C-alpha positions in Angstrom: -53.4 -15.7 75.6 -49.8 -16.1 74.4 -50.0 -19.9 74.7 -52.9 -20.0 72.3 -50.9 -18.1 69.7 -48.3 -20.9 69.9 -50.7 -23.8 69.4 -49.6 -25.6 66.2 -52.8 -24.9 64.2 -52.8 -21.2 65.3 -49.1 -20.8 64.7 -49.4 -22.3 61.2 -52.2 -19.9 60.4 -50.2 -16.9 61.7 -47.2 -17.9 59.5 -49.4 -18.3 56.4 -50.9 -14.9 57.1 -47.5 -13.3 57.6 -46.2 -14.8 54.3 -48.8 -12.9 52.4 -47.8 -9.7 54.2 -44.1 -10.4 53.5 -44.7 -10.8 49.8 -46.2 -7.3 49.5 -44.6 -5.2 52.2 -41.1 -3.7 51.7 -38.4 -3.7 54.3 -39.7 -6.5 56.5 -38.0 -9.8 57.2 -38.8 -13.5 57.2 -37.1 -16.7 58.3 -33.8 -17.7 59.9 -31.2 -19.4 57.7 -27.6 -20.6 57.9 -26.7 -19.3 54.4 -27.6 -16.8 51.7 -28.3 -19.7 49.4 -30.9 -21.1 51.7 -32.5 -17.8 52.3 -32.8 -16.9 48.7 -34.1 -20.3 47.8 -37.0 -19.7 50.1 -38.0 -16.4 48.4 -41.4 -16.1 46.7 -41.2 -16.1 42.9 -43.0 -12.8 42.6 -39.8 -10.7 42.5 -36.2 -11.1 41.5 -33.5 -11.8 44.1 -30.3 -10.0 44.8 -29.0 -6.5 44.0 -27.8 -7.0 40.5 -31.1 -6.1 38.9 -32.0 -3.2 36.7 -34.7 -2.0 39.1 -31.9 -1.2 41.6 -30.5 1.5 39.4 -31.4 4.9 40.7 -33.2 3.3 43.7 -31.3 5.6 46.2 -30.9 8.7 44.0 -32.8 10.8 46.6 -29.8 10.4 48.9 -27.9 12.7 46.6 -30.1 15.6 47.6 -30.9 14.9 51.3 -28.9 14.0 54.3 -30.2 11.4 56.8 -29.4 11.0 60.5 -27.0 8.1 59.7 -25.0 10.4 57.4 -23.9 12.8 60.1 -21.5 10.6 62.0 -19.9 9.8 58.6 -19.5 13.4 57.8 -18.1 14.2 61.2 -15.3 11.7 61.0 -14.6 12.2 57.3 -14.1 15.9 57.8 -11.6 15.1 60.6 -9.6 12.4 58.8 -9.6 13.3 55.1 -6.4 14.7 53.6 -5.4 15.7 50.1 -5.2 12.9 47.6 -7.0 10.4 49.9 -8.9 7.7 48.2 -12.2 6.7 49.6 -13.5 3.2 48.7 -17.3 3.3 49.0 -18.8 -0.1 49.3 -22.5 0.1 48.2 -22.4 3.7 47.2 -24.9 3.1 44.3 -24.3 5.6 41.5 -22.3 8.0 43.7 -24.9 9.0 46.2 -22.4 9.7 49.0 -19.9 11.3 46.7 -22.5 13.9 45.6 -24.5 14.1 48.8 -21.4 14.7 51.1 -19.6 17.0 48.7 -21.0 20.3 50.0 -19.9 19.4 53.6 -16.4 18.2 53.1 -13.5 20.7 52.8 -11.3 18.2 50.9 -14.1 17.0 48.5 -12.5 18.4 45.4 -9.1 17.0 46.3 -9.9 13.4 46.9 -10.6 10.3 44.8 -13.9 8.4 45.4 -14.3 4.8 44.1 -17.6 3.1 44.5 -17.9 -0.7 44.7 -21.2 -2.0 43.4 -22.9 -4.8 41.5 -22.3 -4.8 37.7 -25.5 -3.3 36.7 -24.9 -0.3 39.0 -21.3 0.0 38.0 -22.3 0.5 34.4 -25.0 3.1 35.4 -22.5 4.8 37.7 -19.8 5.2 35.0 -22.4 6.7 32.6 -23.4 9.2 35.4 -19.8 10.1 36.2 -19.0 10.7 32.5 -22.2 12.7 32.0 -21.4 14.9 35.0 -17.7 15.1 34.1 -16.5 13.5 37.4 -14.4 10.8 35.6 -11.2 12.0 37.2 -12.6 11.8 40.8 -15.5 9.3 40.8 -14.8 5.8 39.5 -16.6 2.4 39.9 -15.7 -1.2 40.3 -17.4 -4.5 41.1 -14.3 -6.0 42.7 -14.1 -5.6 46.5 -10.4 -6.3 46.5 -9.9 -2.9 44.8 -10.1 -1.6 48.3 -6.4 -2.5 48.6 -4.4 0.7 49.1 -7.4 3.0 49.8 -7.2 5.4 52.7 -10.8 5.2 53.9 -13.3 2.4 53.5 -16.9 3.7 53.8 -20.0 1.6 53.8 -23.6 2.3 54.9 -26.0 -0.5 55.1 -24.2 -2.8 52.6 -21.8 -5.3 54.1 -24.6 -7.4 55.6 -25.7 -8.1 52.1 -22.4 -9.4 50.9 -22.3 -13.2 50.7 -19.0 -14.8 49.6 -16.3 -13.7 50.3 -17.7 -11.8 53.2 -16.6 -8.3 54.0 -14.3 -9.4 56.8 -12.7 -12.1 54.5 -12.0 -9.5 51.8 -10.5 -7.1 54.4 -8.3 -9.8 55.8 -7.0 -10.6 52.3 -5.8 -7.2 51.4 -2.0 -6.5 51.3 -2.6 -2.8 52.2 -6.0 -2.5 53.9 -7.5 1.0 54.4 -6.4 2.8 57.5 -9.9 4.1 58.3 -13.1 2.1 58.4 -16.5 3.9 58.6 -19.3 1.4 58.7 -22.9 2.5 59.2 -26.4 0.9 59.3 -25.0 -2.4 60.5 -27.1 -5.1 62.2 -25.2 -6.1 65.3 -26.6 -7.9 68.4 -25.5 -10.1 71.2 -26.7 -13.4 69.9 -25.5 -16.0 67.4 -25.1 -14.8 63.8 -27.7 -15.7 61.3 -29.1 -14.9 57.8 -32.6 -13.8 57.1 -34.7 -12.8 54.0 -35.7 -9.2 53.4 -38.4 -7.8 51.1 -36.3 -5.1 49.6 -39.1 -3.5 47.6 -37.8 -4.1 44.1 -36.4 -7.5 45.1 -35.9 -10.1 47.8 -32.4 -10.1 49.4 -30.6 -12.1 52.0 -29.2 -10.2 55.0 -26.6 -11.3 57.5 -27.0 -10.4 61.1 -23.7 -10.3 63.1 -22.7 -11.0 66.6 -21.4 -7.7 67.9 -18.5 -8.9 70.0 -17.3 -11.3 67.3 -17.5 -8.7 64.5 -15.6 -6.1 66.5 -13.0 -8.6 67.7 -12.3 -9.8 64.2 -11.4 -6.2 63.2 -9.3 -5.8 66.2 -7.4 -8.9 65.3 -6.7 -7.3 61.9 -5.0 -4.4 63.7 -7.9 -1.9 63.9 -8.8 0.1 67.0 -12.5 1.0 67.7 -12.6 4.8 67.9 -16.3 5.4 67.9 -19.7 3.7 68.0 -23.2 5.0 67.6 -26.8 3.7 67.4 -28.9 4.1 64.3 -32.6 4.1 65.4 -33.8 4.5 61.8 -33.0 0.8 61.1 -34.1 -2.4 62.9 -34.5 -6.1 62.1 -37.5 -7.9 63.5 -37.9 -11.5 62.5 -41.5 -12.7 63.3 -41.7 -15.9 65.3 -38.1 -15.3 66.5 -38.2 -12.4 68.9 -34.9 -13.4 70.6 -33.1 -12.7 67.3 -34.5 -9.2 66.9 -32.1 -6.2 66.4 -34.0 -3.2 67.7 -31.5 -0.7 66.3 -28.5 -0.8 63.9 -25.0 0.3 64.7 -22.3 2.6 63.3 -18.6 2.1 63.8 -15.4 3.9 63.2 -12.1 2.0 63.3 -8.6 3.1 62.7 -5.4 1.1 62.2 
């Protein structure tokens, strides 16, 4: 039966059918590419591409009020490592969802600085939120990843795979004073070759990078980091139809310390 599915006419019909599904179903993937540019060029014209779109504002506001399974390892390690006057650099923290959501569970919350790195449209919205809620002295926003220089902790959940150029690892390697602690969650790691795929993000189409696990970890070790903890995130996966060998059945969380 499987060989019939792979016959050229049948395979082409399956791909056309899947394309219709992909256009209308959030959080599924399509295609294998060698660059973000190529992936985004293939996107249907029915939605915008990338994260710097007004529709992305407030997209994750529910995470201010509710913790998810992938938050608990972050809270466990943050509670252990945070000290007074630490600065957290939150890559992809939207309009402060982790700052607000984690607050009740962190003893040092009121004595730390929290800086969110986001796309320009979210930075603007985040600054307005911070001002409105009177968090300006503790919650700030930037669209420059190099502002991570000098931070004590770099936190990122489900974001660095969406960064094109420079990549997250390139930014980290360029810092004069890189963060001592790295807490990275919802990361697509697997044992095969790295690639880029296209995701229907709901409000938009986005390119996502999938990393080779060994290479990703080794690069951070080469930068002086030691892997302290690793966990699986079964709430996230990446299945690319017609490329089962490239599937990532679960995402990964990592804690590194210099």
